[in-house]
N, C-alpha and C positions, 0 to 999 in steps of 0.2 A: 531966569533960565527954566525952572520947573514951573510950568503953566498949568499942570494937571491939578485940578481941584476936586472937590467932593462931588460937584455936578457932573463931572466926567464920569466917575465911577457909578453914580447912581443912574446915569443914562444907559451905561453898559448893562448894568443890572437889570434895569427895567426892561430893556430890549431883550435880554436872555429870558427873563421872566415870561415876557408876552409871547416869545417864540415858543418856549416850553408849554405854555398853556394851549397855544393854537395847534401845536403838534399833538398834544395830549386829546384835544377835543375832536380833531379832524381825521386823525389816523386810526386805522383798524387792525394794524399790526402790533402785536404785543411787544416786539422789541423796540420798534419805534416809540410807543407808549412809555416804555421804560426809560429810553434816552431822553424822552420830553420831561419826565419827572426828575432825571438826573439834572438837567438844565435849569429846572427850577430851583433845586437844592444849591446849585453853584451860584445862582444869582443871589440867593440869601447869603451865601458864604461871602460874596463880593460886598454886600451891604454891610455885613459884621465887621470885616476887616477894614472898610472904608470908614465907617463911623468910629470904630476904634482908633484909627489913625488921626482923624481930624478933631474929634471931640475929647478923647482921652488918650493922648500920645505917651503917657508915661505908664498907663495900665496895659494889662494883657487879657482883659475879660473878653473882648471880641475875638481874639485869636483862640482862646480856650473853648469857645462856643463853636467857633468854626471847625476845630479838631473833632469836637463832639459830633458835629453834623456829618463830617466826612466819615466818621466811624460807623454811624447809624446808616448813612447812604451805602457804605460798602456792604454792610449786612443785609440791607434791603435788596440790593442789587443781587447778591448771592441767592437769597430766597426767591426772588422773582425769576432769576434765570433756572433755578431748579423747577419752579411751578412751570414755566414756558417749555422746558425740556420734557417734563411729564406730560403735558398737554399735547405736544408734537407727537410723543410716541404713542399716545392713546388715540388721537384724532387725526394725526397726519397733517395738521394745520395749526397755525398760530393765529389765526383770523379771530377777532373779537366776536363777530357775529356767529361764528360756529361753536362758541363755547357755552351757548345756553343749554345744552343738554346736560351740563354738570348740576343743574337745579335739581333734578329728579333722581 
């Protein structure tokens, strides 16, 4: 009945990872870049839970690592949103190309 195996989880995780990398490298909007980083982190979470379920079903190590990553991702998103709001207030744009004036 249950035909979903480790390969299916790894395929979805790989697809999410490469969509996130593609979005991060091709987009110039800071919000879409942040969403791409979140996709990458979620693909890592899927890997951790899948490997935990299929390799060590009696242990919860993968789940604890996943909770740790979710906590770090939430903190990272809060800081990134604060930086993006500050950039928009100062420069009236969230385009990556226009933030090069912050260097000086």
